C-alpha positions in Angstrom: 87.2 131.0 135.3 87.3 131.8 131.6 90.8 130.4 131.2 89.9 127.1 132.9 87.0 126.8 130.2 89.6 127.5 127.4 92.0 124.8 128.6 88.8 122.5 128.9 88.0 123.2 125.3 91.6 122.7 124.3 91.7 119.4 126.1 88.3 118.3 124.4 89.6 119.0 120.9 92.7 117.3 121.5 90.7 114.3 123.0 88.7 114.1 119.8 91.9 113.9 117.7 94.1 111.8 120.0 91.6 109.2 121.4 91.0 107.7 117.8 94.6 107.6 117.1 95.4 105.8 120.5 92.5 103.2 119.8 93.7 102.5 116.4 97.3 102.2 117.6 96.4 99.8 120.4 94.0 97.7 118.5 94.2 94.0 118.5 95.6 93.6 115.0 98.6 96.0 115.4 99.3 94.5 118.8 99.5 90.9 117.3 101.6 92.3 114.5 104.2 93.9 116.9 104.5 90.6 118.5 105.0 88.7 115.4 107.8 90.8 114.4 109.7 90.9 117.6 112.5 88.4 117.8 111.8 85.7 120.2 115.6 85.4 121.4 115.6 89.1 122.1 114.1 90.6 125.5 111.8 93.6 125.1 113.7 95.8 127.5 117.2 95.2 126.1 118.5 97.3 123.1 119.7 95.5 120.0 123.3 94.9 119.4 125.4 96.9 116.9 125.5 93.8 114.5 121.7 93.5 114.3 121.0 97.2 113.3 120.8 96.4 109.5 118.6 93.4 110.3 116.3 95.7 112.0 116.1 98.3 109.4 115.5 95.7 106.8 112.6 94.3 109.3 111.2 97.8 109.6 111.1 98.3 105.9 109.3 95.1 105.3 106.6 96.2 107.9 106.2 99.5 106.2 106.0 98.0 102.7 103.7 95.1 103.6 100.4 95.7 102.1 97.5 96.4 104.3 94.3 94.6 104.5 91.7 96.3 102.4 89.3 98.4 104.3 85.5 97.5 103.7 83.0 100.2 102.6 80.9 99.7 105.8 84.1 100.5 107.9 84.9 103.6 105.9 81.1 104.8 106.3 81.0 104.1 110.1 84.4 106.0 110.4 82.9 109.0 108.7 79.8 108.9 110.8 81.8 108.6 113.9 83.9 111.6 112.9 81.0 113.8 111.8 79.1 113.0 115.0 82.1 113.9 117.1 82.8 117.1 115.5 79.0 118.0 115.7 79.1 117.3 119.3 82.2 119.2 119.8 80.5 122.3 118.0 77.4 121.8 120.2 79.5 122.0 123.4 81.4 125.1 122.3 78.1 126.6 121.5 76.7 125.8 124.8 79.5 127.0 126.7 79.9 130.3 124.6 76.0 130.8 125.2 76.3 130.2 128.9 78.8 133.0 129.2 81.6 130.6 130.7 83.9 131.3 127.7 84.1 134.0 124.9 82.2 133.6 121.6 85.3 133.0 119.5 85.8 129.5 121.0 83.1 128.4 118.5 85.4 129.2 115.6 87.7 126.1 115.7 84.9 123.5 115.9 83.1 125.3 113.1 86.3 125.2 111.0 86.8 121.8 111.7 83.3 120.6 111.0 83.2 122.7 107.7 86.8 121.0 106.6 85.4 117.7 107.4 82.2 118.2 105.3 84.3 119.4 102.5 86.4 116.5 102.6 83.3 114.4 102.7 82.0 115.9 99.7 85.1 115.1 97.8 85.1 111.6 99.1 81.4 111.1 97.9 82.4 112.2 94.4 85.3 109.7 94.6 83.1 107.0 95.5 80.6 107.8 92.9 83.5 107.8 90.4 84.8 104.4 91.7 81.3 102.9 91.5 80.6 104.2 88.0 84.0 102.8 86.9 83.4 99.5 88.4 80.0 99.4 86.8 81.6 100.3 83.4 84.2 97.3 83.8 81.5 94.9 84.6 79.4 96.0 81.6 82.5 95.7 79.3 83.3 92.1 80.8 79.8 91.1 80.2 80.0 92.4 76.5 83.3 90.5 76.0 81.7 87.3 77.3 78.7 87.7 75.3 80.9 88.2 72.2 83.0 85.1 73.0 80.0 83.1 73.5 78.5 84.2 70.3 81.8 83.6 68.4 81.9 80.0 70.0 78.2 79.5 68.9 79.0 80.7 65.4 82.0 78.4 65.1 79.9 75.4 66.1 77.3 76.2 63.5 79.8 76.6 60.7 80.6 73.8 58.2 82.1 71.0 59.7 85.9 70.5 59.0 86.8 68.2 56.1 88.3 64.9 57.0 91.3 64.0 55.0 92.3 60.4 54.7 95.9 59.6 55.5 97.6 57.2 53.0 99.9 54.7 54.5 102.7 53.5 52.5 103.1 49.7 51.8 106.8 49.5 52.7 107.6 51.1 56.2 111.2 52.1 56.3 113.2 50.4 59.4 116.6 51.7 60.2 117.5 48.7 62.0 116.8 46.2 59.1 119.5 44.1 57.8 119.3 45.1 54.2 120.0 48.9 55.0 121.1 51.1 52.0 122.1 54.6 51.8 120.1 57.4 50.4 120.1 57.4 46.7 121.2 53.6 46.1 
């Protein structure tokens, strides 16, 4: 009976890890991107010819190097909450199974370690988020200061003395290179 519970605990731990990976992999966006990168003249079940091997490698390199869409802050926070609640539920399940006597006490150790590691990573992530927000606030303050300085310089230039207008003197005789009485320089 205890070996069955142990196998059940192992399956539960792997389910916590693998199900989110499967859901991310089979999401609509990745499915569409796979369809877009498939060549229309090549059926899905036939392997590529030898001549097309370089082209496929290039296509895979382009797929890998293509920039990903930036993930929003709300998405990151929701992902962190789901992961934390999943690990907490796993820990509670392991404690309940161990307390009921169906499994030995040490089955609680892996969920505790997973949750502790996750909380440590969250602490680092919060520090990084704080540093990122602080840097963004400093950049916005510096941009505001530069804009204010530029505006003050423009206002100072407007209130400065007006430019002196110089009157251009036009000569009475205008040189015409096509005139009949052309002469060389110095004549």
